[in-house]
SEVEXTI-601010 format. One record per residue (C-alpha): residue number from 1; residue in one letter; z, x, y. Coordinates in steps of 0.1 Angstrom, whole numbers, plus 5000, padded with zeros to 4 digits. Layout:
N
+-----+------+------+------+------+
!  nr ! rest !    Z !    X !    Y !
+-----+------+------+------+------+
! NUM !    A !    Z !    X !    Y !
...
+-----+------+------+------+------+
This chain:
242
+-----+------+------+------+------+
!  nr ! rest !    Z !    X !    Y !
+-----+------+------+------+------+
!   1 !    X ! 5054 ! 5157 ! 5205 !
!   2 !    X ! 5086 ! 5154 ! 5186 !
!   3 !    X ! 5092 ! 5121 ! 5168 !
!   4 !    X ! 5123 ! 5101 ! 5173 !
!   5 !    X ! 5134 ! 5069 ! 5157 !
!   6 !    X ! 5146 ! 5056 ! 5191 !
!   7 !    X ! 5130 ! 5070 ! 5222 !
!   8 !    X ! 5154 ! 5067 ! 5252 !
!   9 !    X ! 5125 ! 5072 ! 5276 !
!  10 !    X ! 5117 ! 5039 ! 5293 !
!  11 !    X ! 5082 ! 5028 ! 5290 !
!  12 !    X ! 5058 ! 4999 ! 5293 !
!  13 !    X ! 5047 ! 4990 ! 5258 !
!  14 !    X ! 5018 ! 4970 ! 5272 !
!  15 !    X ! 5003 ! 5003 ! 5285 !
!  16 !    X ! 5008 ! 5022 ! 5253 !
!  17 !    X ! 4979 ! 5028 ! 5228 !
!  18 !    X ! 4983 ! 5017 ! 5192 !
!  19 !    X ! 4987 ! 5053 ! 5181 !
!  20 !    X ! 4996 ! 5086 ! 5196 !
!  21 !    X ! 5016 ! 5073 ! 5225 !
!  22 !    X ! 5054 ! 5073 ! 5230 !
!  23 !    X ! 5073 ! 5064 ! 5198 !
!  24 !    X ! 5085 ! 5028 ! 5198 !
!  25 !    X ! 5120 ! 5023 ! 5211 !
!  26 !    X ! 5129 ! 4986 ! 5214 !
!  27 !    X ! 5115 ! 4963 ! 5188 !
!  28 !    X ! 5105 ! 4935 ! 5212 !
!  29 !    X ! 5080 ! 4907 ! 5208 !
!  30 !    X ! 5083 ! 4888 ! 5241 !
!  31 !    X ! 5053 ! 4907 ! 5254 !
!  32 !    X ! 5026 ! 4919 ! 5231 !
!  33 !    X ! 4995 ! 4939 ! 5239 !
!  34 !    X ! 4977 ! 4927 ! 5207 !
!  35 !    X ! 4987 ! 4893 ! 5195 !
!  36 !    X ! 4966 ! 4896 ! 5164 !
!  37 !    X ! 4994 ! 4915 ! 5148 !
!  38 !    X ! 5019 ! 4887 ! 5155 !
!  39 !    X ! 4995 ! 4863 ! 5138 !
!  40 !    X ! 4992 ! 4886 ! 5108 !
!  41 !    X ! 5029 ! 4889 ! 5105 !
!  42 !    X ! 5034 ! 4851 ! 5107 !
!  43 !    X ! 5007 ! 4845 ! 5081 !
!  44 !    X ! 5021 ! 4871 ! 5057 !
!  45 !    X ! 5056 ! 4857 ! 5060 !
!  46 !    X ! 5043 ! 4822 ! 5053 !
!  47 !    X ! 5028 ! 4836 ! 5021 !
!  48 !    X ! 5061 ! 4848 ! 5008 !
!  49 !    X ! 5065 ! 4844 ! 4970 !
!  50 !    X ! 5083 ! 4859 ! 4941 !
!  51 !    X ! 5068 ! 4868 ! 4907 !
!  52 !    X ! 5096 ! 4851 ! 4889 !
!  53 !    X ! 5083 ! 4818 ! 4903 !
!  54 !    X ! 5053 ! 4821 ! 4879 !
!  55 !    X ! 5058 ! 4812 ! 4842 !
!  56 !    X ! 5042 ! 4840 ! 4822 !
!  57 !    X ! 5058 ! 4831 ! 4788 !
!  58 !    X ! 5025 ! 4819 ! 4773 !
!  59 !    X ! 5009 ! 4853 ! 4781 !
!  60 !    X ! 5031 ! 4870 ! 4754 !
!  61 !    X ! 5016 ! 4848 ! 4727 !
!  62 !    X ! 4981 ! 4853 ! 4741 !
!  63 !    X ! 4986 ! 4891 ! 4743 !
!  64 !    X ! 4998 ! 4894 ! 4707 !
!  65 !    X ! 4967 ! 4876 ! 4695 !
!  66 !    X ! 4943 ! 4899 ! 4714 !
!  67 !    X ! 4923 ! 4925 ! 4695 !
!  68 !    X ! 4934 ! 4961 ! 4701 !
!  69 !    X ! 4905 ! 4969 ! 4724 !
!  70 !    X ! 4913 ! 4940 ! 4747 !
!  71 !    X ! 4950 ! 4949 ! 4747 !
!  72 !    X ! 4939 ! 4984 ! 4758 !
!  73 !    X ! 4918 ! 4969 ! 4786 !
!  74 !    X ! 4945 ! 4946 ! 4798 !
!  75 !    X ! 4973 ! 4971 ! 4798 !
!  76 !    X ! 4952 ! 4999 ! 4813 !
!  77 !    X ! 4942 ! 4976 ! 4842 !
!  78 !    X ! 4979 ! 4968 ! 4848 !
!  79 !    X ! 4987 ! 5005 ! 4848 !
!  80 !    X ! 4960 ! 5011 ! 4874 !
!  81 !    X ! 4972 ! 4982 ! 4896 !
!  82 !    X ! 5008 ! 4994 ! 4893 !
!  83 !    X ! 4999 ! 5029 ! 4904 !
!  84 !    X ! 4979 ! 5016 ! 4934 !
!  85 !    X ! 5006 ! 4994 ! 4946 !
!  86 !    X ! 5032 ! 5021 ! 4941 !
!  87 !    X ! 5012 ! 5041 ! 4967 !
!  88 !    X ! 5007 ! 5011 ! 4990 !
!  89 !    X ! 5044 ! 5001 ! 4988 !
!  90 !    X ! 5055 ! 5033 ! 5005 !
!  91 !    X ! 5026 ! 5051 ! 5021 !
!  92 !    X ! 5018 ! 5029 ! 5051 !
!  93 !    X ! 5053 ! 5033 ! 5064 !
!  94 !    X ! 5056 ! 5070 ! 5057 !
!  95 !    X ! 5021 ! 5078 ! 5071 !
!  96 !    X ! 5016 ! 5054 ! 5099 !
!  97 !    X ! 5050 ! 5046 ! 5115 !
!  98 !    X ! 5055 ! 5081 ! 5130 !
!  99 !    X ! 5022 ! 5077 ! 5149 !
! 100 !    X ! 5025 ! 5040 ! 5161 !
! 101 !    X ! 5033 ! 5033 ! 5197 !
! 102 !    X ! 5036 ! 4995 ! 5200 !
! 103 !    X ! 5063 ! 4973 ! 5183 !
! 104 !    X ! 5040 ! 4946 ! 5170 !
! 105 !    X ! 5018 ! 4970 ! 5151 !
! 106 !    X ! 5050 ! 4988 ! 5138 !
! 107 !    X ! 5064 ! 4955 ! 5124 !
! 108 !    X ! 5030 ! 4945 ! 5109 !
! 109 !    X ! 5028 ! 4977 ! 5089 !
! 110 !    X ! 5064 ! 4972 ! 5077 !
! 111 !    X ! 5056 ! 4936 ! 5067 !
! 112 !    X ! 5024 ! 4947 ! 5050 !
! 113 !    X ! 5042 ! 4974 ! 5030 !
! 114 !    X ! 5069 ! 4950 ! 5020 !
! 115 !    X ! 5044 ! 4926 ! 5005 !
! 116 !    X ! 5030 ! 4955 ! 4984 !
! 117 !    X ! 5064 ! 4960 ! 4969 !
! 118 !    X ! 5063 ! 4924 ! 4957 !
! 119 !    X ! 5030 ! 4932 ! 4940 !
! 120 !    X ! 5046 ! 4962 ! 4922 !
! 121 !    X ! 5075 ! 4940 ! 4911 !
! 122 !    X ! 5049 ! 4915 ! 4898 !
! 123 !    X ! 5033 ! 4940 ! 4875 !
! 124 !    X ! 5068 ! 4948 ! 4860 !
! 125 !    X ! 5074 ! 4911 ! 4855 !
! 126 !    X ! 5041 ! 4908 ! 4836 !
! 127 !    X ! 5045 ! 4939 ! 4815 !
! 128 !    X ! 5081 ! 4932 ! 4807 !
! 129 !    X ! 5071 ! 4898 ! 4793 !
! 130 !    X ! 5043 ! 4910 ! 4770 !
! 131 !    X ! 5056 ! 4943 ! 4755 !
! 132 !    X ! 5089 ! 4951 ! 4738 !
! 133 !    X ! 5093 ! 4985 ! 4755 !
! 134 !    X ! 5079 ! 4985 ! 4791 !
! 135 !    X ! 5089 ! 5021 ! 4796 !
! 136 !    X ! 5061 ! 5032 ! 4773 !
! 137 !    X ! 5036 ! 5016 ! 4796 !
! 138 !    X ! 5051 ! 5029 ! 4828 !
! 139 !    X ! 5057 ! 5064 ! 4815 !
! 140 !    X ! 5020 ! 5068 ! 4807 !
! 141 !    X ! 5009 ! 5061 ! 4842 !
! 142 !    X ! 5018 ! 5095 ! 4856 !
! 143 !    X ! 5002 ! 5113 ! 4826 !
! 144 !    X ! 4971 ! 5093 ! 4821 !
! 145 !    X ! 4942 ! 5114 ! 4835 !
! 146 !    X ! 4918 ! 5086 ! 4840 !
! 147 !    X ! 4942 ! 5066 ! 4861 !
! 148 !    X ! 4953 ! 5097 ! 4880 !
! 149 !    X ! 4917 ! 5105 ! 4890 !
! 150 !    X ! 4912 ! 5070 ! 4904 !
! 151 !    X ! 4943 ! 5073 ! 4925 !
! 152 !    X ! 4936 ! 5107 ! 4940 !
! 153 !    X ! 4909 ! 5092 ! 4963 !
! 154 !    X ! 4936 ! 5071 ! 4980 !
! 155 !    X ! 4967 ! 5094 ! 4979 !
! 156 !    X ! 4949 ! 5125 ! 4991 !
! 157 !    X ! 4940 ! 5109 ! 5025 !
! 158 !    X ! 4976 ! 5096 ! 5029 !
! 159 !    X ! 4990 ! 5130 ! 5020 !
! 160 !    X ! 4967 ! 5149 ! 5044 !
! 161 !    X ! 4976 ! 5126 ! 5073 !
! 162 !    X ! 5014 ! 5129 ! 5065 !
! 163 !    X ! 5011 ! 5167 ! 5064 !
! 164 !    X ! 4992 ! 5170 ! 5096 !
! 165 !    X ! 5015 ! 5146 ! 5114 !
! 166 !    X ! 5045 ! 5167 ! 5103 !
! 167 !    X ! 5030 ! 5198 ! 5118 !
! 168 !    X ! 5020 ! 5180 ! 5150 !
! 169 !    X ! 5056 ! 5167 ! 5155 !
! 170 !    X ! 5074 ! 5199 ! 5145 !
! 171 !    X ! 5051 ! 5226 ! 5157 !
! 172 !    X ! 5028 ! 5211 ! 5183 !
! 173 !    X ! 4992 ! 5218 ! 5189 !
! 174 !    X ! 4978 ! 5253 ! 5182 !
! 175 !    X ! 4973 ! 5276 ! 5152 !
! 176 !    X ! 5003 ! 5281 ! 5130 !
! 177 !    X ! 5010 ! 5300 ! 5099 !
! 178 !    X ! 5027 ! 5279 ! 5072 !
! 179 !    X ! 5035 ! 5294 ! 5038 !
! 180 !    X ! 5010 ! 5321 ! 5045 !
! 181 !    X ! 4982 ! 5297 ! 5054 !
! 182 !    X ! 4968 ! 5293 ! 5089 !
! 183 !    X ! 4969 ! 5257 ! 5101 !
! 184 !    X ! 4950 ! 5244 ! 5131 !
! 185 !    X ! 4969 ! 5215 ! 5147 !
! 186 !    X ! 4953 ! 5194 ! 5174 !
! 187 !    X ! 4951 ! 5157 ! 5184 !
! 188 !    X ! 4914 ! 5155 ! 5174 !
! 189 !    X ! 4921 ! 5167 ! 5139 !
! 190 !    X ! 4950 ! 5143 ! 5136 !
! 191 !    X ! 4929 ! 5114 ! 5148 !
! 192 !    X ! 4903 ! 5124 ! 5122 !
! 193 !    X ! 4929 ! 5123 ! 5095 !
! 194 !    X ! 4941 ! 5089 ! 5106 !
! 195 !    X ! 4906 ! 5075 ! 5107 !
! 196 !    X ! 4898 ! 5088 ! 5072 !
! 197 !    X ! 4931 ! 5074 ! 5059 !
! 198 !    X ! 4925 ! 5040 ! 5073 !
! 199 !    X ! 4890 ! 5038 ! 5059 !
! 200 !    X ! 4902 ! 5048 ! 5024 !
! 201 !    X ! 4929 ! 5021 ! 5027 !
! 202 !    X ! 4903 ! 4995 ! 5037 !
! 203 !    X ! 4882 ! 5004 ! 5007 !
! 204 !    X ! 4913 ! 5001 ! 4985 !
! 205 !    X ! 4923 ! 4967 ! 4999 !
! 206 !    X ! 4888 ! 4952 ! 5000 !
! 207 !    X ! 4871 ! 4968 ! 4970 !
! 208 !    X ! 4893 ! 4987 ! 4945 !
! 209 !    X ! 4919 ! 4961 ! 4941 !
! 210 !    X ! 4893 ! 4934 ! 4937 !
! 211 !    X ! 4876 ! 4953 ! 4909 !
! 212 !    X ! 4909 ! 4953 ! 4890 !
! 213 !    X ! 4914 ! 4916 ! 4899 !
! 214 !    X ! 4880 ! 4908 ! 4883 !
! 215 !    X ! 4893 ! 4922 ! 4851 !
! 216 !    X ! 4924 ! 4900 ! 4853 !
! 217 !    X ! 4904 ! 4869 ! 4861 !
! 218 !    X ! 4879 ! 4875 ! 4832 !
! 219 !    X ! 4907 ! 4869 ! 4807 !
! 220 !    X ! 4918 ! 4837 ! 4825 !
! 221 !    X ! 4882 ! 4824 ! 4823 !
! 222 !    X ! 4886 ! 4825 ! 4786 !
! 223 !    X ! 4920 ! 4806 ! 4790 !
! 224 !    X ! 4939 ! 4838 ! 4781 !
! 225 !    X ! 4967 ! 4855 ! 4801 !
! 226 !    X ! 4967 ! 4827 ! 4826 !
! 227 !    X ! 5001 ! 4834 ! 4839 !
! 228 !    X ! 4989 ! 4869 ! 4849 !
! 229 !    X ! 4959 ! 4854 ! 4866 !
! 230 !    X ! 4981 ! 4831 ! 4887 !
! 231 !    X ! 5001 ! 4861 ! 4899 !
! 232 !    X ! 4969 ! 4880 ! 4906 !
! 233 !    X ! 4956 ! 4851 ! 4928 !
! 234 !    X ! 4988 ! 4854 ! 4949 !
! 235 !    X ! 4983 ! 4891 ! 4952 !
! 236 !    X ! 4946 ! 4887 ! 4961 !
! 237 !    X ! 4956 ! 4862 ! 4988 !
! 238 !    X ! 4978 ! 4889 ! 5003 !
! 239 !    X ! 4952 ! 4916 ! 5000 !
! 240 !    X ! 4926 ! 4895 ! 5018 !
! 241 !    X ! 4950 ! 4894 ! 5048 !
! 242 !    X ! 4956 ! 4931 ! 5047 !
+-----+------+------+------+------+
């Protein structure tokens, strides 16, 4: 089934499945098959915040006084958080929107992804405050092997789903040769890729992020880097909704 950003085929969105039906045409919310998504959207919008609202000026003083090993822990944790939210800020839209068939789910995914971009901006706000040259921190993210290994478990499932979806839309079901490699494309395999992707995202939102949050809160428990912890609490509130 070829994907289109606006299907001109009239349909009843109340009869469409969440995924793998007709692509969404009109973004309408007067009738909704699953009102849970409307509730999630409203809740997320009510949470709206900006990192600049949080005063992190004291954190710079705290950071300068930290021993080197604690500076390493704090910055490495921020690098990891930045990488994960870099993935989450773009991947839900790229991977899921071409498969979604109902407008309320489409808008929820877009709202969710937007909130993740706020999280990414928050890490920049924190890092920019505590170091003189933030570029040194950000440039290391894509070359740090340990951080890369931790990210592969998330990005791989997104990438596999995106790839299979592209073949499904462009080539249709069947066996195809792409770059000298035989690819089997069918709805069952695509559903499997979607399932694995959603499970990995659930683990990210419910476990991986919170492990990194625990590190941030550990500093605040010692009355250190409390501006950072305030921002992380706002991020954690969002992630609990996701």
